[in-house]
C-alpha positions as CSV (number, residue, x, y, z in Angstrom):
1,X,6.9,36.2,-94.7
2,X,6.6,34.9,-91.0
3,X,5.3,31.4,-91.3
4,X,2.5,30.2,-89.4
5,X,4.1,27.7,-86.8
6,X,1.6,24.5,-87.9
7,X,-0.7,23.2,-84.6
8,X,-0.1,19.8,-83.9
9,X,-3.1,17.3,-82.7
10,X,-4.3,18.4,-79.1
11,X,-3.0,16.5,-76.4
12,X,-3.8,16.2,-73.1
13,X,-3.9,18.9,-70.4
14,X,-1.1,17.8,-67.8
15,X,0.7,20.9,-65.2
16,X,4.1,21.9,-66.9
17,X,6.9,24.1,-65.6
18,X,7.7,27.3,-67.8
19,X,11.4,25.5,-68.8
20,X,9.3,22.2,-69.8
21,X,6.9,23.9,-72.0
22,X,10.5,26.4,-73.8
23,X,11.9,22.8,-73.8
24,X,9.2,21.6,-75.9
25,X,8.6,24.2,-77.9
26,X,12.3,24.3,-78.8
27,X,11.3,20.7,-79.7
28,X,8.7,20.9,-81.8
29,X,10.1,23.5,-83.3
30,X,12.9,21.8,-84.5
31,X,11.3,18.5,-85.1
32,X,8.3,20.5,-87.9
33,X,11.2,23.2,-89.5
34,X,14.4,21.5,-91.1
35,X,15.7,25.3,-90.8
36,X,15.8,26.1,-87.4
37,X,18.5,24.6,-85.9
38,X,19.6,25.9,-82.1
39,X,22.7,26.6,-80.6
40,X,25.0,28.5,-77.9
41,X,27.2,27.6,-74.3
42,X,26.2,24.2,-73.1
43,X,23.2,23.8,-75.3
44,X,24.3,20.5,-76.9
45,X,24.3,17.8,-74.3
46,X,24.1,19.0,-71.4
47,X,20.9,20.3,-72.0
48,X,21.7,24.6,-70.7
49,X,23.1,25.5,-67.5
50,X,18.6,25.4,-66.9
51,X,17.9,22.3,-68.7
52,X,15.9,24.2,-71.0
53,X,17.6,22.0,-74.3
54,X,17.7,18.8,-72.5
55,X,17.8,15.7,-74.8
56,X,17.0,18.0,-78.3
57,X,20.9,17.2,-79.6
58,X,20.3,13.3,-78.4
59,X,17.3,13.6,-80.2
60,X,17.8,15.6,-83.3
61,X,21.5,15.4,-83.6
62,X,24.5,17.8,-83.8
63,X,23.7,19.6,-86.6
64,X,20.7,20.7,-85.4
65,X,21.1,21.4,-82.0
66,X,24.9,21.9,-80.7
67,X,27.2,23.8,-78.8
68,X,29.5,26.5,-79.8
69,X,32.3,28.5,-78.5
70,X,32.4,30.7,-75.4
71,X,31.9,33.8,-77.7
72,X,28.8,35.8,-77.4
73,X,29.7,37.4,-80.3
74,X,30.4,35.2,-82.4
75,X,26.8,33.4,-81.7
76,X,25.2,36.4,-82.8
77,X,27.8,37.0,-85.7
78,X,27.1,33.0,-87.0
79,X,23.9,33.1,-86.3
80,X,23.0,36.8,-88.7
81,X,24.8,34.6,-91.8
82,X,22.7,31.9,-91.0
83,X,19.8,33.8,-91.0
84,X,21.1,35.5,-94.6
85,X,21.4,32.2,-96.2
86,X,17.6,30.7,-95.0
87,X,18.2,28.9,-91.7
88,X,16.4,30.2,-88.0
89,X,18.5,30.3,-85.9
90,X,17.5,30.4,-82.1
91,X,20.7,31.0,-80.4
92,X,21.2,30.8,-76.6
93,X,22.9,33.6,-74.4
94,X,23.3,31.4,-71.3
95,X,22.8,34.9,-68.7
96,X,21.3,37.9,-68.8
97,X,24.8,40.0,-68.5
98,X,26.5,37.3,-70.6
99,X,25.1,38.6,-73.9
100,X,27.1,42.1,-73.2
101,X,29.8,41.2,-75.2
102,X,27.3,40.7,-78.3
103,X,25.7,43.8,-78.0
104,X,27.4,45.4,-81.1
105,X,26.5,42.5,-83.3
106,X,22.8,42.6,-82.1
107,X,22.1,46.7,-82.3
108,X,24.4,47.1,-85.2
109,X,23.6,44.5,-87.5
110,X,20.9,42.2,-86.4
111,X,18.5,45.0,-85.5
112,X,19.1,46.6,-88.6
113,X,19.3,44.5,-91.2
114,X,16.2,43.9,-92.7
115,X,16.1,47.8,-93.0
116,X,20.0,48.4,-94.3
117,X,18.3,46.5,-97.3
118,X,15.1,47.6,-97.8
119,X,13.7,44.8,-96.8
120,X,14.6,42.1,-99.0
121,X,17.2,40.4,-96.5
122,X,15.3,39.2,-93.1
123,X,16.9,37.8,-90.4
124,X,15.0,35.6,-88.5
125,X,17.4,34.9,-85.3
126,X,15.7,34.5,-82.1
127,X,18.0,34.9,-79.1
128,X,17.1,33.5,-76.0
129,X,18.1,35.3,-73.0
130,X,17.1,34.1,-69.4
131,X,16.8,37.3,-67.4
132,X,16.0,38.9,-63.7
133,X,17.1,38.0,-60.3
134,X,15.2,35.5,-57.6
135,X,17.8,32.6,-57.7
136,X,20.8,33.5,-55.8
137,X,22.9,34.5,-58.4
138,X,25.6,37.0,-58.3
139,X,26.2,39.7,-60.6
140,X,26.2,38.9,-64.0
141,X,23.9,36.5,-63.3
142,X,20.6,38.2,-62.6
143,X,20.5,41.8,-64.4
144,X,17.1,42.8,-66.3
145,X,18.1,44.2,-69.7
146,X,15.4,45.0,-71.4
147,X,15.6,48.8,-72.1
148,X,18.6,47.7,-73.4
149,X,16.8,46.4,-76.4
150,X,13.6,48.1,-76.4
151,X,15.9,50.7,-77.3
152,X,16.9,49.3,-80.5
153,X,14.5,49.4,-83.2
154,X,14.2,46.8,-85.3
155,X,13.9,44.2,-82.9
156,X,11.2,42.5,-81.4
157,X,11.5,41.8,-77.6
158,X,9.0,39.5,-75.8
159,X,9.0,37.2,-72.4
160,X,6.4,35.3,-71.2
161,X,5.0,35.4,-67.9
162,X,3.7,31.8,-67.7
163,X,4.3,28.4,-69.1
164,X,1.5,28.5,-71.7
165,X,3.2,31.8,-73.3
166,X,5.9,30.1,-73.2
167,X,5.4,27.8,-75.6
168,X,3.2,29.7,-77.7
169,X,5.0,33.3,-78.2
170,X,8.4,31.1,-78.6
171,X,7.0,29.1,-81.3
172,X,5.4,32.3,-82.5
173,X,8.8,34.0,-82.3
174,X,10.2,31.1,-84.3
175,X,8.3,31.4,-86.9
176,X,8.5,35.7,-87.1
177,X,11.4,36.7,-89.8
178,X,12.0,39.7,-87.9
179,X,14.8,39.1,-84.9
180,X,13.4,38.1,-81.8
181,X,14.8,39.3,-78.3
182,X,13.3,35.8,-76.1
183,X,13.5,37.5,-72.3
184,X,13.1,34.0,-70.2
185,X,12.2,34.6,-66.9
186,X,15.1,32.6,-65.5
187,X,13.0,32.5,-61.5
188,X,9.8,31.4,-63.0
189,X,11.4,28.2,-65.0
190,X,9.8,26.0,-61.9
191,X,6.7,27.8,-62.2
192,X,3.4,25.4,-63.1
193,X,1.0,25.6,-64.8
194,X,-1.9,23.2,-66.3
195,X,-1.3,23.4,-70.0
196,X,-2.8,21.2,-73.2
197,X,0.3,21.1,-75.5
198,X,0.5,22.4,-77.7
199,X,-1.1,26.1,-76.6
200,X,-1.7,29.1,-78.8
201,X,-2.2,31.7,-76.7
202,X,-3.0,35.4,-77.4
203,X,-0.5,36.8,-79.9
204,X,2.7,37.6,-78.4
205,X,2.0,41.4,-79.5
206,X,-0.7,41.6,-77.6
207,X,-1.2,42.3,-73.8
208,X,-3.7,40.2,-71.9
209,X,-5.6,41.3,-68.4
210,X,-4.5,38.3,-65.8
211,X,-6.8,39.3,-63.6
212,X,-9.9,42.2,-63.5
213,X,-10.0,44.7,-61.6
214,X,-11.4,48.2,-61.1
215,X,-9.9,50.5,-58.7
216,X,-5.7,50.3,-60.0
217,X,-4.2,49.0,-62.9
218,X,-0.9,47.1,-62.2
219,X,1.0,46.8,-65.2
220,X,3.4,43.6,-64.8
221,X,5.7,41.7,-67.6
222,X,7.9,38.3,-67.4
223,X,8.6,37.4,-64.0
224,X,6.6,40.0,-62.1
225,X,2.9,38.6,-63.5
226,X,3.3,36.1,-61.1
227,X,4.3,38.6,-58.2
228,X,1.7,41.3,-59.5
229,X,-1.4,38.7,-58.9
230,X,0.3,38.0,-55.6
231,X,-0.5,41.7,-54.7
232,X,-3.7,41.9,-56.2
233,X,-4.8,39.2,-54.5
234,X,-3.9,40.5,-51.4
235,X,-5.1,43.4,-52.5
236,X,-8.5,41.7,-52.2
237,X,-8.6,40.5,-49.0
238,X,-8.4,44.1,-48.1
239,X,-11.3,45.5,-50.3
240,X,-9.7,47.1,-53.3
241,X,-9.6,45.7,-57.1
242,X,-6.7,45.5,-58.6
243,X,-7.1,44.7,-62.3
244,X,-3.1,42.9,-63.6
245,X,-2.1,43.2,-67.0
246,X,1.1,41.6,-68.5
247,X,2.3,43.5,-71.3
248,X,3.6,40.0,-72.9
249,X,5.8,41.9,-75.9
250,X,8.0,45.0,-74.9
251,X,9.1,46.0,-78.4
252,X,7.0,46.7,-80.4
253,X,4.3,47.8,-77.9
254,X,0.2,48.1,-78.3
255,X,-0.9,49.8,-75.7
256,X,-4.7,49.5,-76.4
257,X,-4.9,46.8,-73.2
258,X,-3.7,49.1,-71.0
259,X,-4.4,52.6,-72.0
260,X,-8.3,50.7,-71.9
261,X,-7.5,49.4,-68.5
262,X,-6.5,52.9,-66.8
263,X,-9.3,54.9,-69.0
264,X,-11.1,52.6,-66.7
265,X,-9.6,52.2,-63.2
266,X,-8.3,55.9,-63.5
267,X,-5.3,54.8,-61.7
268,X,-2.0,52.5,-62.5
269,X,1.2,51.1,-61.3
270,X,4.6,49.8,-63.4
271,X,6.3,47.7,-62.2
272,X,9.4,45.4,-63.0
273,X,13.1,43.8,-61.5
274,X,15.4,45.9,-63.4
275,X,16.4,49.2,-61.4
276,X,14.0,52.0,-61.9
277,X,15.5,55.0,-63.3
278,X,15.4,54.6,-67.4
279,X,13.7,51.5,-66.7
280,X,11.6,49.9,-69.1
281,X,8.5,51.5,-66.6
282,X,9.3,54.7,-67.5
283,X,8.5,54.4,-70.9
284,X,5.1,52.4,-70.1
285,X,4.2,55.4,-67.5
286,X,4.9,58.2,-70.3
287,X,2.6,56.7,-72.9
288,X,-0.2,56.5,-70.5
289,X,-0.2,59.8,-68.8
290,X,-0.1,60.9,-72.0
291,X,-3.0,58.9,-73.6
292,X,-5.1,58.3,-70.5
293,X,-4.9,62.6,-69.1
294,X,-7.5,63.0,-68.6
295,X,-8.9,59.9,-67.0
296,X,-6.2,59.8,-64.2
297,X,-7.3,60.5,-60.6
298,X,-3.5,59.9,-59.5
299,X,-0.1,59.9,-60.9
300,X,1.2,56.8,-62.4
301,X,3.8,55.4,-60.2
302,X,6.9,52.8,-60.7
303,X,8.3,49.9,-58.8
304,X,10.8,48.4,-59.8
305,X,14.6,47.3,-58.0
306,X,16.6,49.9,-56.3
307,X,18.8,52.0,-58.5
308,X,22.2,50.1,-57.5
309,X,24.6,47.2,-58.8
310,X,23.1,43.9,-58.9
311,X,23.0,42.6,-54.8
312,X,24.8,39.4,-53.6
313,X,22.7,36.5,-53.1
314,X,21.4,37.2,-49.6
315,X,20.5,41.3,-50.4
316,X,18.4,40.2,-53.3
317,X,14.9,39.9,-51.8
318,X,15.4,43.6,-50.4
319,X,16.4,44.8,-54.1
320,X,13.3,43.1,-56.0
321,X,10.0,44.6,-55.8
322,X,7.4,42.0,-53.5
323,X,4.1,42.0,-52.3
324,X,4.5,44.7,-49.4
325,X,5.9,47.2,-52.3
326,X,4.0,46.9,-54.7
327,X,1.0,47.1,-51.7
328,X,2.6,50.2,-50.2
329,X,2.4,52.2,-54.1
330,X,-1.2,51.3,-54.3
331,X,-2.0,52.6,-51.0
332,X,0.0,56.1,-52.6
333,X,-2.3,55.9,-55.6
334,X,-4.8,56.1,-53.1
335,X,-3.9,59.0,-51.1
336,X,-3.3,61.4,-53.8
337,X,-7.0,60.5,-55.0
338,X,-8.3,61.7,-51.7
339,X,-9.0,58.4,-50.4
340,X,-6.5,58.8,-47.0
341,X,-5.4,61.2,-44.9
342,X,-1.9,62.0,-45.9
343,X,-0.7,61.1,-42.8
344,X,-1.9,57.8,-42.9
345,X,-0.4,57.8,-46.6
346,X,2.9,55.2,-46.6
347,X,6.4,56.2,-48.6
348,X,6.8,54.5,-51.4
349,X,10.4,52.6,-52.4
350,X,12.2,52.5,-55.4
């Protein structure tokens, strides 16, 4: 049975970064549950590449928070064994593309163990994966690999877009008896929010409306939530009302919040950092088209990264979706809905 994370006494509201919120979530989880262990490459004394585990090894000791060998497949394999024997491992992959050597363990064993044993063996493993671009990283350090995991039944895949969600969703993921791939948008590690920790936000399986609107539904998750909100604010200055929905849990996906929004606005744009072709946005667009067909005033559009390998740091600003590319998609929706003339319709990049 999934454990309910205990809620400690409330503390005062402070401005905190997403990285610090994740650090506190791990600290609280390890302190409150002796079965929780945290390990991965350089997560011990160093505190992780992004310092998300800073201070935990010193506070809890090397038997609770420790470094692993540089072998991602071994990290996931040992985590599966630990979970089968009653522990609740939280492991870090360090960078998105570094997780690929562990893909066979994730897909063939972690995702299937509970089904293979007809529910008798739970594997409550949380796989933390810093993902996405925006930090000037080279290839193998900026991938958006969410579609690989969401295509794998048996895995929960979640990604926070705010510091409050980062804390709450990580606590919920650690308490969950299902394996969870916890995608951390590393460009947002330094995003700040006034939060009263510990905080309990909406359950991670539920999408939330970050900004209400009436004309267009803008669907985003993880690193693109903040960008989508910036685009909605810019659209408001031009007299357009854009609703922003943060998906939060990508798989299994409860589409009720998105479909309710689109049925009201009649238009939808899905935005993510990953390449458009075969990206997670295709599933969202398909689901919205199936369930909102008679409410749509225009086709569902997707805005994402270019269909190329991740570029060098000096070119990533051309690869990643920004406010202008999102607003161009909103403009195209207006034209296809008959609001403007065809000569005014902009071309929308991938």
